[in-house]
N, CA, C and O atoms as a Tripos MOL2 file, in Angstrom:
@<TRIPOS>MOLECULE
protein
  304   303    76     0     0
PROTEIN
NO_CHARGES

@<TRIPOS>ATOM
      1 N         -55.7730  -36.3850   45.3780 N.3       1 MET1
      2 CA        -54.7280  -36.0680   46.3340 C.3       1 MET1
      3 C         -54.2960  -37.3630   47.0100 C.2       1 MET1
      4 O         -55.1310  -38.1880   47.3780 O.2       1 MET1
      5 N         -53.0080  -37.5330   47.1670 N.am      2 GLY2
      6 CA        -52.5120  -38.7500   47.7840 C.3       2 GLY2
      7 C         -51.3060  -38.4750   48.6580 C.2       2 GLY2
      8 O         -50.6850  -37.4160   48.5680 O.2       2 GLY2
      9 N         -50.9810  -39.4420   49.5040 N.am      3 SER3
     10 CA        -49.8330  -39.3160   50.3840 C.3       3 SER3
     11 C         -49.1000  -40.6450   50.4180 C.2       3 SER3
     12 O         -49.7230  -41.7050   50.4650 O.2       3 SER3
     13 N         -47.7620  -40.5840   50.3930 N.am      4 ARG4
     14 CA        -46.9450  -41.7870   50.4820 C.3       4 ARG4
     15 C         -45.8070  -41.5380   51.4560 C.2       4 ARG4
     16 O         -45.3910  -40.3990   51.6660 O.2       4 ARG4
     17 N         -45.3110  -42.6120   52.0470 N.am      5 HIS5
     18 CA        -44.1980  -42.5290   52.9870 C.3       5 HIS5
     19 C         -43.0750  -43.4190   52.4800 C.2       5 HIS5
     20 O         -43.3160  -44.5450   52.0450 O.2       5 HIS5
     21 N         -41.8500  -42.9150   52.5370 N.am      6 TRP6
     22 CA        -40.7050  -43.6080   51.9720 C.3       6 TRP6
     23 C         -39.5030  -43.4870   52.8940 C.2       6 TRP6
     24 O         -39.5250  -42.7720   53.8950 O.2       6 TRP6
     25 N         -38.4650  -44.2020   52.5280 N.am      7 LEU7
     26 CA        -37.1530  -44.0020   53.1150 C.3       7 LEU7
     27 C         -36.3140  -43.3670   52.0250 C.2       7 LEU7
     28 O         -36.0760  -43.9890   50.9900 O.2       7 LEU7
     29 N         -35.8600  -42.1380   52.2370 N.am      8 GLY8
     30 CA        -35.0990  -41.4170   51.2270 C.3       8 GLY8
     31 C         -33.5990  -41.5580   51.4650 C.2       8 GLY8
     32 O         -33.1420  -41.5480   52.6080 O.2       8 GLY8
     33 N         -32.8450  -41.6870   50.3930 N.am      9 HIS9
     34 CA        -31.3850  -41.7720   50.4730 C.3       9 HIS9
     35 C         -30.8010  -40.4630   49.9600 C.2       9 HIS9
     36 O         -31.1100  -40.0390   48.8460 O.2       9 HIS9
     37 N         -29.9630  -39.8230   50.7610 N.am     10 PHE10
     38 CA        -29.3170  -38.5650   50.4120 C.3      10 PHE10
     39 C         -27.8100  -38.8000   50.3490 C.2      10 PHE10
     40 O         -27.2530  -39.5120   51.1850 O.2      10 PHE10
     41 N         -27.1520  -38.1980   49.3570 N.am     11 SER11
     42 CA        -25.6990  -38.3010   49.2740 C.3      11 SER11
     43 C         -25.1320  -36.9610   48.8170 C.2      11 SER11
     44 O         -25.8100  -36.1790   48.1510 O.2      11 SER11
     45 N         -23.8750  -36.7100   49.1880 N.am     12 SER12
     46 CA        -23.1970  -35.4690   48.8560 C.3      12 SER12
     47 C         -22.1700  -35.7250   47.7650 C.2      12 SER12
     48 O         -21.4240  -36.7030   47.8240 O.2      12 SER12
     49 N         -22.1300  -34.8450   46.7690 N.am     13 ASN13
     50 CA        -21.1320  -34.9500   45.7120 C.3      13 ASN13
     51 C         -19.7870  -34.3930   46.1550 C.2      13 ASN13
     52 O         -18.7590  -34.7680   45.5910 O.2      13 ASN13
     53 N         -19.7630  -33.5240   47.1350 N.am     14 GLN14
     54 CA        -18.5230  -32.8730   47.5690 C.3      14 GLN14
     55 C         -17.8130  -33.6450   48.6750 C.2      14 GLN14
     56 O         -16.6050  -33.4890   48.8540 O.2      14 GLN14
     57 N         -18.5180  -34.4460   49.3960 N.am     15 ALA15
     58 CA        -17.9200  -35.2500   50.4600 C.3      15 ALA15
     59 C         -18.4420  -36.6720   50.3260 C.2      15 ALA15
     60 O         -19.5460  -36.8920   49.8280 O.2      15 ALA15
     61 N         -17.6710  -37.6040   50.7590 N.am     16 ASN16
     62 CA        -18.0770  -39.0060   50.6470 C.3      16 ASN16
     63 C         -18.9830  -39.3650   51.8300 C.2      16 ASN16
     64 O         -18.6220  -40.1760   52.6820 O.2      16 ASN16
     65 N         -20.1730  -38.7380   51.8610 N.am     17 VAL17
     66 CA        -21.1160  -38.8890   52.9700 C.3      17 VAL17
     67 C         -22.4900  -39.2030   52.3970 C.2      17 VAL17
     68 O         -22.8940  -38.6340   51.3830 O.2      17 VAL17
     69 N         -23.2040  -40.1090   53.0490 N.am     18 SER18
     70 CA        -24.5900  -40.3750   52.6600 C.3      18 SER18
     71 C         -25.4120  -40.6520   53.9130 C.2      18 SER18
     72 O         -24.8620  -40.9360   54.9760 O.2      18 SER18
     73 N         -26.7310  -40.5670   53.7800 N.am     19 ASP19
     74 CA        -27.6170  -40.7350   54.9220 C.3      19 ASP19
     75 C         -28.9880  -41.1600   54.4240 C.2      19 ASP19
     76 O         -29.3790  -40.8130   53.3090 O.2      19 ASP19
     77 N         -29.7180  -41.9030   55.2340 N.am     20 ASN20
     78 CA        -31.0970  -42.2890   54.9530 C.3      20 ASN20
     79 C         -32.0100  -41.5870   55.9470 C.2      20 ASN20
     80 O         -31.7210  -41.5460   57.1430 O.2      20 ASN20
     81 N         -33.1070  -41.0380   55.4510 N.am     21 GLU21
     82 CA        -34.0700  -40.3310   56.2990 C.3      21 GLU21
     83 C         -35.4850  -40.7460   55.9130 C.2      21 GLU21
     84 O         -35.7480  -41.1040   54.7650 O.2      21 GLU21
     85 N         -36.3910  -40.6920   56.8840 N.am     22 PHE22
     86 CA        -37.8160  -40.9060   56.6070 C.3      22 PHE22
     87 C         -38.3220  -39.7410   55.7590 C.2      22 PHE22
     88 O         -38.0360  -38.5820   56.0630 O.2      22 PHE22
     89 N         -39.0540  -40.0370   54.7210 N.am     23 THR23
     90 CA        -39.6210  -38.9870   53.8710 C.3      23 THR23
     91 C         -41.1030  -39.2580   53.6390 C.2      23 THR23
     92 O         -41.5740  -40.3840   53.7930 O.2      23 THR23
     93 N         -41.8130  -38.2270   53.2740 N.am     24 ALA24
     94 CA        -43.2210  -38.3440   52.9000 C.3      24 ALA24
     95 C         -43.4630  -37.4200   51.7190 C.2      24 ALA24
     96 O         -42.7730  -36.4140   51.5560 O.2      24 ALA24
     97 N         -44.4300  -37.7600   50.9100 N.am     25 ASP25
     98 CA        -44.8100  -36.8400   49.8390 C.3      25 ASP25
     99 C         -46.3120  -36.8420   49.6890 C.2      25 ASP25
    100 O         -46.9730  -37.8600   49.8950 O.2      25 ASP25
    101 N         -46.8400  -35.6940   49.3290 N.am     26 TRP26
    102 CA        -48.2650  -35.5590   49.0640 C.3      26 TRP26
    103 C         -48.4390  -34.5110   47.9920 C.2      26 TRP26
    104 O         -47.5570  -33.6860   47.7530 O.2      26 TRP26
    105 N         -49.5600  -34.5550   47.3660 N.am     27 GLY27
    106 CA        -49.8110  -33.5970   46.2980 C.3      27 GLY27
    107 C         -51.1770  -33.8010   45.6960 C.2      27 GLY27
    108 O         -51.9870  -34.5920   46.1780 O.2      27 GLY27
    109 N         -51.4070  -33.0770   44.6460 N.am     28 GLY28
    110 CA        -52.6800  -33.1570   43.9620 C.3      28 GLY28
    111 C         -52.5660  -32.5330   42.5930 C.2      28 GLY28
    112 O         -51.5520  -31.9240   42.2530 O.2      28 GLY28
    113 N         -53.6030  -32.6890   41.8190 N.am     29 GLY29
    114 CA        -53.5740  -32.1360   40.4810 C.3      29 GLY29
    115 C         -54.9670  -31.9520   39.9170 C.2      29 GLY29
    116 O         -55.9660  -32.3650   40.5070 O.2      29 GLY29
    117 N         -54.9990  -31.3210   38.7610 N.am     30 LEU30
    118 CA        -56.2540  -31.0480   38.0680 C.3      30 LEU30
    119 C         -56.1220  -31.4080   36.6030 C.2      30 LEU30
    120 O         -55.0580  -31.2350   36.0090 O.2      30 LEU30
    121 N         -57.1950  -31.9080   36.0190 N.am     31 ASP31
    122 CA        -57.2890  -32.1380   34.5800 C.3      31 ASP31
    123 C         -58.2890  -31.1400   34.0030 C.2      31 ASP31
    124 O         -59.3990  -30.9990   34.5160 O.2      31 ASP31
    125 N         -57.8920  -30.4490   32.9340 N.am     32 PHE32
    126 CA        -58.7650  -29.5040   32.2450 C.3      32 PHE32
    127 C         -59.0540  -30.0520   30.8520 C.2      32 PHE32
    128 O         -58.1440  -30.2190   30.0400 O.2      32 PHE32
    129 N         -60.3150  -30.3260   30.5860 N.am     33 LYS33
    130 CA        -60.6970  -30.8840   29.2950 C.3      33 LYS33
    131 C         -60.5770  -29.8160   28.2050 C.2      33 LYS33
    132 O         -61.1840  -28.7490   28.3030 O.2      33 LYS33
    133 N         -59.7830  -30.1130   27.1570 N.am     34 ILE34
    134 CA        -59.5810  -29.1910   26.0470 C.3      34 ILE34
    135 C         -60.4260  -29.6130   24.8500 C.2      34 ILE34
    136 O         -61.1470  -28.8050   24.2650 O.2      34 ILE34
    137 N         -60.3240  -30.8760   24.5020 N.am     35 PHE35
    138 CA        -61.0990  -31.4970   23.4230 C.3      35 PHE35
    139 C         -61.7250  -32.7660   23.9850 C.2      35 PHE35
    140 O         -61.3870  -33.1650   25.1000 O.2      35 PHE35
    141 N         -62.6300  -33.4150   23.2500 N.am     36 PRO36
    142 CA        -63.2890  -34.6130   23.8040 C.3      36 PRO36
    143 C         -62.3240  -35.6950   24.3090 C.2      36 PRO36
    144 O         -62.6360  -36.3750   25.2860 O.2      36 PRO36
    145 N         -61.1650  -35.8690   23.6680 N.am     37 TYR37
    146 CA        -60.2410  -36.9210   24.0670 C.3      37 TYR37
    147 C         -58.8870  -36.3780   24.5450 C.2      37 TYR37
    148 O         -57.9390  -37.1460   24.7100 O.2      37 TYR37
    149 N         -58.7940  -35.0890   24.7630 N.am     38 VAL38
    150 CA        -57.5340  -34.4640   25.1810 C.3      38 VAL38
    151 C         -57.7800  -33.5550   26.3870 C.2      38 VAL38
    152 O         -58.7080  -32.7470   26.3960 O.2      38 VAL38
    153 N         -56.9240  -33.7070   27.4060 N.am     39 SER39
    154 CA        -56.9910  -32.8560   28.6000 C.3      39 SER39
    155 C         -55.6050  -32.3250   28.9200 C.2      39 SER39
    156 O         -54.5960  -32.9140   28.5340 O.2      39 SER39
    157 N         -55.5690  -31.2170   29.6220 N.am     40 LEU40
    158 CA        -54.3350  -30.6420   30.1400 C.3      40 LEU40
    159 C         -54.2690  -30.9880   31.6160 C.2      40 LEU40
    160 O         -55.2240  -30.7360   32.3520 O.2      40 LEU40
    161 N         -53.1470  -31.5660   32.0670 N.am     41 ARG41
    162 CA        -53.0000  -31.9710   33.4690 C.3      41 ARG41
    163 C         -51.9420  -31.0980   34.1440 C.2      41 ARG41
    164 O         -50.8470  -30.9140   33.6120 O.2      41 ARG41
    165 N         -52.2760  -30.5630   35.3200 N.am     42 LEU42
    166 CA        -51.3500  -29.7950   36.1600 C.3      42 LEU42
    167 C         -51.2810  -30.4890   37.5190 C.2      42 LEU42
    168 O         -52.3040  -30.8860   38.0750 O.2      42 LEU42
    169 N         -50.0710  -30.6300   38.0440 N.am     43 GLU43
    170 CA        -49.8800  -31.3570   39.2960 C.3      43 GLU43
    171 C         -48.7950  -30.6920   40.1170 C.2      43 GLU43
    172 O         -47.8440  -30.1380   39.5660 O.2      43 GLU43
    173 N         -48.9320  -30.7450   41.4390 N.am     44 ALA44
    174 CA        -47.8950  -30.2640   42.3570 C.3      44 ALA44
    175 C         -47.7380  -31.2890   43.4700 C.2      44 ALA44
    176 O         -48.7240  -31.8010   44.0000 O.2      44 ALA44
    177 N         -46.4870  -31.5870   43.8220 N.am     45 ARG45
    178 CA        -46.1790  -32.5290   44.8980 C.3      45 ARG45
    179 C         -45.1750  -31.8820   45.8480 C.2      45 ARG45
    180 O         -44.3310  -31.0920   45.4250 O.2      45 ARG45
    181 N         -45.2700  -32.2170   47.1130 N.am     46 ASP46
    182 CA        -44.3540  -31.7220   48.1350 C.3      46 ASP46
    183 C         -43.6620  -32.9240   48.7680 C.2      46 ASP46
    184 O         -44.3200  -33.7950   49.3350 O.2      46 ASP46
    185 N         -42.3380  -32.9710   48.6720 N.am     47 PHE47
    186 CA        -41.5390  -34.0150   49.3030 C.3      47 PHE47
    187 C         -40.9840  -33.4380   50.6030 C.2      47 PHE47
    188 O         -40.2900  -32.4210   50.5860 O.2      47 PHE47
    189 N         -41.2840  -34.0750   51.7110 N.am     48 TYR48
    190 CA        -40.9690  -33.5720   53.0540 C.3      48 TYR48
    191 C         -40.0290  -34.5580   53.7500 C.2      48 TYR48
    192 O         -40.3050  -35.7570   53.7780 O.2      48 TYR48
    193 N         -38.9290  -34.0660   54.3080 N.am     49 SER49
    194 CA        -37.9950  -34.9370   55.0150 C.3      49 SER49
    195 C         -37.2210  -34.1360   56.0490 C.2      49 SER49
    196 O         -37.2660  -32.9060   56.0680 O.2      49 SER49
    197 N         -36.5100  -34.8560   56.9070 N.am     50 GLU50
    198 CA        -35.5890  -34.1920   57.8130 C.3      50 GLU50
    199 C         -34.3690  -33.7540   57.0180 C.2      50 GLU50
    200 O         -34.0470  -34.3610   55.9970 O.2      50 GLU50
    201 N         -33.6890  -32.7100   57.4710 N.am     51 VAL51
    202 CA        -32.4730  -32.2460   56.8060 C.3      51 VAL51
    203 C         -31.3790  -33.2750   57.0650 C.2      51 VAL51
    204 O         -31.0450  -33.5360   58.2210 O.2      51 VAL51
    205 N         -30.8080  -33.8690   56.0030 N.am     52 PRO52
    206 CA        -29.7820  -34.8880   56.2240 C.3      52 PRO52
    207 C         -28.4590  -34.2540   56.6480 C.2      52 PRO52
    208 O         -28.1090  -33.1820   56.1550 O.2      52 PRO52
    209 N         -27.7190  -34.8990   57.5530 N.am     53 PRO53
    210 CA        -26.4200  -34.3640   57.9920 C.3      53 PRO53
    211 C         -25.3290  -34.7180   56.9770 C.2      53 PRO53
    212 O         -24.6150  -35.7040   57.1560 O.2      53 PRO53
    213 N         -25.1990  -33.9320   55.9310 N.am     54 LEU54
    214 CA        -24.1950  -34.1950   54.9060 C.3      54 LEU54
    215 C         -23.0130  -33.2600   55.1090 C.2      54 LEU54
    216 O         -22.5990  -33.0450   56.2480 O.2      54 LEU54
    217 N         -22.4650  -32.7070   54.0560 N.am     55 ALA55
    218 CA        -21.2520  -31.8970   54.1490 C.3      55 ALA55
    219 C         -21.4930  -30.5230   54.7770 C.2      55 ALA55
    220 O         -20.5780  -29.9530   55.3710 O.2      55 ALA55
    221 N         -22.7000  -29.9860   54.6580 N.am     56 LEU56
    222 CA        -22.9860  -28.6540   55.1810 C.3      56 LEU56
    223 C         -23.4320  -28.7280   56.6350 C.2      56 LEU56
    224 O         -24.1500  -29.6550   57.0090 O.2      56 LEU56
    225 N         -23.0200  -27.7700   57.4610 N.am     57 PRO57
    226 CA        -23.4890  -27.7720   58.8470 C.3      57 PRO57
    227 C         -24.9920  -27.4920   58.8990 C.2      57 PRO57
    228 O         -25.5050  -26.6660   58.1450 O.2      57 PRO57
    229 N         -25.6720  -28.1720   59.7750 N.am     58 SER58
    230 CA        -27.1290  -28.0340   59.8710 C.3      58 SER58
    231 C         -27.5300  -28.0530   61.3360 C.2      58 SER58
    232 O         -26.8960  -28.7150   62.1580 O.2      58 SER58
    233 N         -28.5810  -27.3250   61.6510 N.am     59 ASN59
    234 CA        -29.1070  -27.3540   63.0160 C.3      59 ASN59
    235 C         -30.3380  -28.2450   63.0980 C.2      59 ASN59
    236 O         -31.1720  -28.0730   63.9870 O.2      59 ASN59
    237 N         -30.4560  -29.1940   62.1790 N.am     60 GLY60
    238 CA        -31.6030  -30.0930   62.1840 C.3      60 GLY60
    239 C         -32.7670  -29.4720   61.4480 C.2      60 GLY60
    240 O         -32.5770  -28.6320   60.5680 O.2      60 GLY60
    241 N         -33.9350  -29.8690   61.7930 N.am     61 GLY61
    242 CA        -35.1240  -29.3240   61.1610 C.3      61 GLY61
    243 C         -35.6060  -30.1860   60.0040 C.2      61 GLY61
    244 O         -35.1950  -31.3350   59.8410 O.2      61 GLY61
    245 N         -36.4700  -29.6100   59.2250 N.am     62 HIS62
    246 CA        -37.0930  -30.3210   58.1050 C.3      62 HIS62
    247 C         -36.9470  -29.5080   56.8330 C.2      62 HIS62
    248 O         -36.6930  -28.3040   56.8790 O.2      62 HIS62
    249 N         -37.1080  -30.1740   55.6970 N.am     63 GLN63
    250 CA        -37.0570  -29.4770   54.4180 C.3      63 GLN63
    251 C         -38.2270  -29.9160   53.5550 C.2      63 GLN63
    252 O         -38.6880  -31.0550   53.6290 O.2      63 GLN63
    253 N         -38.6940  -28.9870   52.7380 N.am     64 ASN64
    254 CA        -39.7570  -29.2470   51.7730 C.3      64 ASN64
    255 C         -39.1800  -29.0300   50.3760 C.2      64 ASN64
    256 O         -38.5050  -28.0300   50.1290 O.2      64 ASN64
    257 N         -39.4410  -29.9520   49.4770 N.am     65 ASN65
    258 CA        -39.0520  -29.8170   48.0780 C.3      65 ASN65
    259 C         -40.3190  -29.9390   47.2480 C.2      65 ASN65
    260 O         -40.8940  -31.0220   47.1420 O.2      65 ASN65
    261 N         -40.7530  -28.8380   46.6640 N.am     66 VAL66
    262 CA        -41.9890  -28.8130   45.8890 C.3      66 VAL66
    263 C         -41.6560  -29.0020   44.4130 C.2      66 VAL66
    264 O         -40.7590  -28.3500   43.8790 O.2      66 VAL66
    265 N         -42.3930  -29.9050   43.7610 N.am     67 VAL67
    266 CA        -42.2110  -30.1880   42.3390 C.3      67 VAL67
    267 C         -43.5500  -29.9470   41.6400 C.2      67 VAL67
    268 O         -44.5730  -30.5100   42.0300 O.2      67 VAL67
    269 N         -43.5340  -29.1110   40.6110 N.am     68 ALA68
    270 CA        -44.7340  -28.8540   39.8050 C.3      68 ALA68
    271 C         -44.5090  -29.4530   38.4180 C.2      68 ALA68
    272 O         -43.4050  -29.3880   37.8790 O.2      68 ALA68
    273 N         -45.5570  -30.0330   37.8490 N.am     69 SER69
    274 CA        -45.4430  -30.6260   36.5190 C.3      69 SER69
    275 C         -46.7630  -30.4850   35.7800 C.2      69 SER69
    276 O         -47.7940  -30.1500   36.3630 O.2      69 SER69
    277 N         -46.7030  -30.7430   34.5080 N.am     70 GLY70
    278 CA        -47.8990  -30.6740   33.6750 C.3      70 GLY70
    279 C         -47.7250  -31.5330   32.4460 C.2      70 GLY70
    280 O         -46.6200  -31.9730   32.1310 O.2      70 GLY70
    281 N         -48.8060  -31.7650   31.7640 N.am     71 GLY71
    282 CA        -48.7410  -32.5630   30.5520 C.3      71 GLY71
    283 C         -50.0750  -32.6810   29.8750 C.2      71 GLY71
    284 O         -51.0740  -32.1210   30.3270 O.2      71 GLY71
    285 N         -50.0830  -33.4220   28.7770 N.am     72 LEU72
    286 CA        -51.3100  -33.7060   28.0340 C.3      72 LEU72
    287 C         -51.7820  -35.1200   28.3440 C.2      72 LEU72
    288 O         -50.9740  -36.0400   28.4720 O.2      72 LEU72
    289 N         -53.0830  -35.2830   28.4630 N.am     73 VAL73
    290 CA        -53.6860  -36.5830   28.7040 C.3      73 VAL73
    291 C         -54.4880  -36.9460   27.4630 C.2      73 VAL73
    292 O         -55.3610  -36.1870   27.0430 O.2      73 VAL73
    293 N         -54.1970  -38.1060   26.8730 N.am     74 LEU74
    294 CA        -54.9580  -38.6030   25.7300 C.3      74 LEU74
    295 C         -55.8530  -39.7330   26.2170 C.2      74 LEU74
    296 O         -55.3740  -40.7130   26.7880 O.2      74 LEU74
    297 N         -57.1350  -39.5920   25.9910 N.am     75 ARG75
    298 CA        -58.1080  -40.6090   26.4510 C.3      75 ARG75
    299 C         -58.5710  -41.4390   25.2620 C.2      75 ARG75
    300 O         -59.0070  -40.8970   24.2470 O.2      75 ARG75
    301 N         -58.4740  -42.7430   25.3940 N.am     76 PHE76
    302 CA        -58.8880  -43.6580   24.3240 C.3      76 PHE76
    303 C         -60.2320  -44.2570   24.6400 C.2      76 PHE76
    304 O         -60.7510  -45.0540   23.8590 O.2      76 PHE76
@<TRIPOS>BOND
     1     1     2 1
     2     2     3 1
     3     3     4 2
     4     3     5 am
     5     5     6 1
     6     6     7 1
     7     7     8 2
     8     7     9 am
     9     9    10 1
    10    10    11 1
    11    11    12 2
    12    11    13 am
    13    13    14 1
    14    14    15 1
    15    15    16 2
    16    15    17 am
    17    17    18 1
    18    18    19 1
    19    19    20 2
    20    19    21 am
    21    21    22 1
    22    22    23 1
    23    23    24 2
    24    23    25 am
    25    25    26 1
    26    26    27 1
    27    27    28 2
    28    27    29 am
    29    29    30 1
    30    30    31 1
    31    31    32 2
    32    31    33 am
    33    33    34 1
    34    34    35 1
    35    35    36 2
    36    35    37 am
    37    37    38 1
    38    38    39 1
    39    39    40 2
    40    39    41 am
    41    41    42 1
    42    42    43 1
    43    43    44 2
    44    43    45 am
    45    45    46 1
    46    46    47 1
    47    47    48 2
    48    47    49 am
    49    49    50 1
    50    50    51 1
    51    51    52 2
    52    51    53 am
    53    53    54 1
    54    54    55 1
    55    55    56 2
    56    55    57 am
    57    57    58 1
    58    58    59 1
    59    59    60 2
    60    59    61 am
    61    61    62 1
    62    62    63 1
    63    63    64 2
    64    63    65 am
    65    65    66 1
    66    66    67 1
    67    67    68 2
    68    67    69 am
    69    69    70 1
    70    70    71 1
    71    71    72 2
    72    71    73 am
    73    73    74 1
    74    74    75 1
    75    75    76 2
    76    75    77 am
    77    77    78 1
    78    78    79 1
    79    79    80 2
    80    79    81 am
    81    81    82 1
    82    82    83 1
    83    83    84 2
    84    83    85 am
    85    85    86 1
    86    86    87 1
    87    87    88 2
    88    87    89 am
    89    89    90 1
    90    90    91 1
    91    91    92 2
    92    91    93 am
    93    93    94 1
    94    94    95 1
    95    95    96 2
    96    95    97 am
    97    97    98 1
    98    98    99 1
    99    99   100 2
   100    99   101 am
   101   101   102 1
   102   102   103 1
   103   103   104 2
   104   103   105 am
   105   105   106 1
   106   106   107 1
   107   107   108 2
   108   107   109 am
   109   109   110 1
   110   110   111 1
   111   111   112 2
   112   111   113 am
   113   113   114 1
   114   114   115 1
   115   115   116 2
   116   115   117 am
   117   117   118 1
   118   118   119 1
   119   119   120 2
   120   119   121 am
   121   121   122 1
   122   122   123 1
   123   123   124 2
   124   123   125 am
   125   125   126 1
   126   126   127 1
   127   127   128 2
   128   127   129 am
   129   129   130 1
   130   130   131 1
   131   131   132 2
   132   131   133 am
   133   133   134 1
   134   134   135 1
   135   135   136 2
   136   135   137 am
   137   137   138 1
   138   138   139 1
   139   139   140 2
   140   139   141 am
   141   141   142 1
   142   142   143 1
   143   143   144 2
   144   143   145 am
   145   145   146 1
   146   146   147 1
   147   147   148 2
   148   147   149 am
   149   149   150 1
   150   150   151 1
   151   151   152 2
   152   151   153 am
   153   153   154 1
   154   154   155 1
   155   155   156 2
   156   155   157 am
   157   157   158 1
   158   158   159 1
   159   159   160 2
   160   159   161 am
   161   161   162 1
   162   162   163 1
   163   163   164 2
   164   163   165 am
   165   165   166 1
   166   166   167 1
   167   167   168 2
   168   167   169 am
   169   169   170 1
   170   170   171 1
   171   171   172 2
   172   171   173 am
   173   173   174 1
   174   174   175 1
   175   175   176 2
   176   175   177 am
   177   177   178 1
   178   178   179 1
   179   179   180 2
   180   179   181 am
   181   181   182 1
   182   182   183 1
   183   183   184 2
   184   183   185 am
   185   185   186 1
   186   186   187 1
   187   187   188 2
   188   187   189 am
   189   189   190 1
   190   190   191 1
   191   191   192 2
   192   191   193 am
   193   193   194 1
   194   194   195 1
   195   195   196 2
   196   195   197 am
   197   197   198 1
   198   198   199 1
   199   199   200 2
   200   199   201 am
   201   201   202 1
   202   202   203 1
   203   203   204 2
   204   203   205 am
   205   205   206 1
   206   206   207 1
   207   207   208 2
   208   207   209 am
   209   209   210 1
   210   210   211 1
   211   211   212 2
   212   211   213 am
   213   213   214 1
   214   214   215 1
   215   215   216 2
   216   215   217 am
   217   217   218 1
   218   218   219 1
   219   219   220 2
   220   219   221 am
   221   221   222 1
   222   222   223 1
   223   223   224 2
   224   223   225 am
   225   225   226 1
   226   226   227 1
   227   227   228 2
   228   227   229 am
   229   229   230 1
   230   230   231 1
   231   231   232 2
   232   231   233 am
   233   233   234 1
   234   234   235 1
   235   235   236 2
   236   235   237 am
   237   237   238 1
   238   238   239 1
   239   239   240 2
   240   239   241 am
   241   241   242 1
   242   242   243 1
   243   243   244 2
   244   243   245 am
   245   245   246 1
   246   246   247 1
   247   247   248 2
   248   247   249 am
   249   249   250 1
   250   250   251 1
   251   251   252 2
   252   251   253 am
   253   253   254 1
   254   254   255 1
   255   255   256 2
   256   255   257 am
   257   257   258 1
   258   258   259 1
   259   259   260 2
   260   259   261 am
   261   261   262 1
   262   262   263 1
   263   263   264 2
   264   263   265 am
   265   265   266 1
   266   266   267 1
   267   267   268 2
   268   267   269 am
   269   269   270 1
   270   270   271 1
   271   271   272 2
   272   271   273 am
   273   273   274 1
   274   274   275 1
   275   275   276 2
   276   275   277 am
   277   277   278 1
   278   278   279 1
   279   279   280 2
   280   279   281 am
   281   281   282 1
   282   282   283 1
   283   283   284 2
   284   283   285 am
   285   285   286 1
   286   286   287 1
   287   287   288 2
   288   287   289 am
   289   289   290 1
   290   290   291 1
   291   291   292 2
   292   291   293 am
   293   293   294 1
   294   294   295 1
   295   295   296 2
   296   295   297 am
   297   297   298 1
   298   298   299 1
   299   299   300 2
   300   299   301 am
   301   301   302 1
   302   302   303 1
   303   303   304 2
@<TRIPOS>SUBSTRUCTURE
     1 MET1         2 RESIDUE 1 A MET
     2 GLY2         6 RESIDUE 1 A GLY
     3 SER3        10 RESIDUE 1 A SER
     4 ARG4        14 RESIDUE 1 A ARG
     5 HIS5        18 RESIDUE 1 A HIS
     6 TRP6        22 RESIDUE 1 A TRP
     7 LEU7        26 RESIDUE 1 A LEU
     8 GLY8        30 RESIDUE 1 A GLY
     9 HIS9        34 RESIDUE 1 A HIS
    10 PHE10       38 RESIDUE 1 A PHE
    11 SER11       42 RESIDUE 1 A SER
    12 SER12       46 RESIDUE 1 A SER
    13 ASN13       50 RESIDUE 1 A ASN
    14 GLN14       54 RESIDUE 1 A GLN
    15 ALA15       58 RESIDUE 1 A ALA
    16 ASN16       62 RESIDUE 1 A ASN
    17 VAL17       66 RESIDUE 1 A VAL
    18 SER18       70 RESIDUE 1 A SER
    19 ASP19       74 RESIDUE 1 A ASP
    20 ASN20       78 RESIDUE 1 A ASN
    21 GLU21       82 RESIDUE 1 A GLU
    22 PHE22       86 RESIDUE 1 A PHE
    23 THR23       90 RESIDUE 1 A THR
    24 ALA24       94 RESIDUE 1 A ALA
    25 ASP25       98 RESIDUE 1 A ASP
    26 TRP26      102 RESIDUE 1 A TRP
    27 GLY27      106 RESIDUE 1 A GLY
    28 GLY28      110 RESIDUE 1 A GLY
    29 GLY29      114 RESIDUE 1 A GLY
    30 LEU30      118 RESIDUE 1 A LEU
    31 ASP31      122 RESIDUE 1 A ASP
    32 PHE32      126 RESIDUE 1 A PHE
    33 LYS33      130 RESIDUE 1 A LYS
    34 ILE34      134 RESIDUE 1 A ILE
    35 PHE35      138 RESIDUE 1 A PHE
    36 PRO36      142 RESIDUE 1 A PRO
    37 TYR37      146 RESIDUE 1 A TYR
    38 VAL38      150 RESIDUE 1 A VAL
    39 SER39      154 RESIDUE 1 A SER
    40 LEU40      158 RESIDUE 1 A LEU
    41 ARG41      162 RESIDUE 1 A ARG
    42 LEU42      166 RESIDUE 1 A LEU
    43 GLU43      170 RESIDUE 1 A GLU
    44 ALA44      174 RESIDUE 1 A ALA
    45 ARG45      178 RESIDUE 1 A ARG
    46 ASP46      182 RESIDUE 1 A ASP
    47 PHE47      186 RESIDUE 1 A PHE
    48 TYR48      190 RESIDUE 1 A TYR
    49 SER49      194 RESIDUE 1 A SER
    50 GLU50      198 RESIDUE 1 A GLU
    51 VAL51      202 RESIDUE 1 A VAL
    52 PRO52      206 RESIDUE 1 A PRO
    53 PRO53      210 RESIDUE 1 A PRO
    54 LEU54      214 RESIDUE 1 A LEU
    55 ALA55      218 RESIDUE 1 A ALA
    56 LEU56      222 RESIDUE 1 A LEU
    57 PRO57      226 RESIDUE 1 A PRO
    58 SER58      230 RESIDUE 1 A SER
    59 ASN59      234 RESIDUE 1 A ASN
    60 GLY60      238 RESIDUE 1 A GLY
    61 GLY61      242 RESIDUE 1 A GLY
    62 HIS62      246 RESIDUE 1 A HIS
    63 GLN63      250 RESIDUE 1 A GLN
    64 ASN64      254 RESIDUE 1 A ASN
    65 ASN65      258 RESIDUE 1 A ASN
    66 VAL66      262 RESIDUE 1 A VAL
    67 VAL67      266 RESIDUE 1 A VAL
    68 ALA68      270 RESIDUE 1 A ALA
    69 SER69      274 RESIDUE 1 A SER
    70 GLY70      278 RESIDUE 1 A GLY
    71 GLY71      282 RESIDUE 1 A GLY
    72 LEU72      286 RESIDUE 1 A LEU
    73 VAL73      290 RESIDUE 1 A VAL
    74 LEU74      294 RESIDUE 1 A LEU
    75 ARG75      298 RESIDUE 1 A ARG
    76 PHE76      302 RESIDUE 1 A PHE
């Protein structure tokens, strides 16, 4: 499990507006051994930031964007 802090850039395709906001992400994952040199990896990350003031009206607040991924791990 890890955590990182970034400066995120947000832009709108419908209006010529962009904004930078402080962002953070954290997540974790698991490896499941299938064969001696092959594992299945599952991971989930949450990207957390303030709601950027773009084209849509907003009352502020924060947003979470969760990303799940998976893959195969080959060990040499």
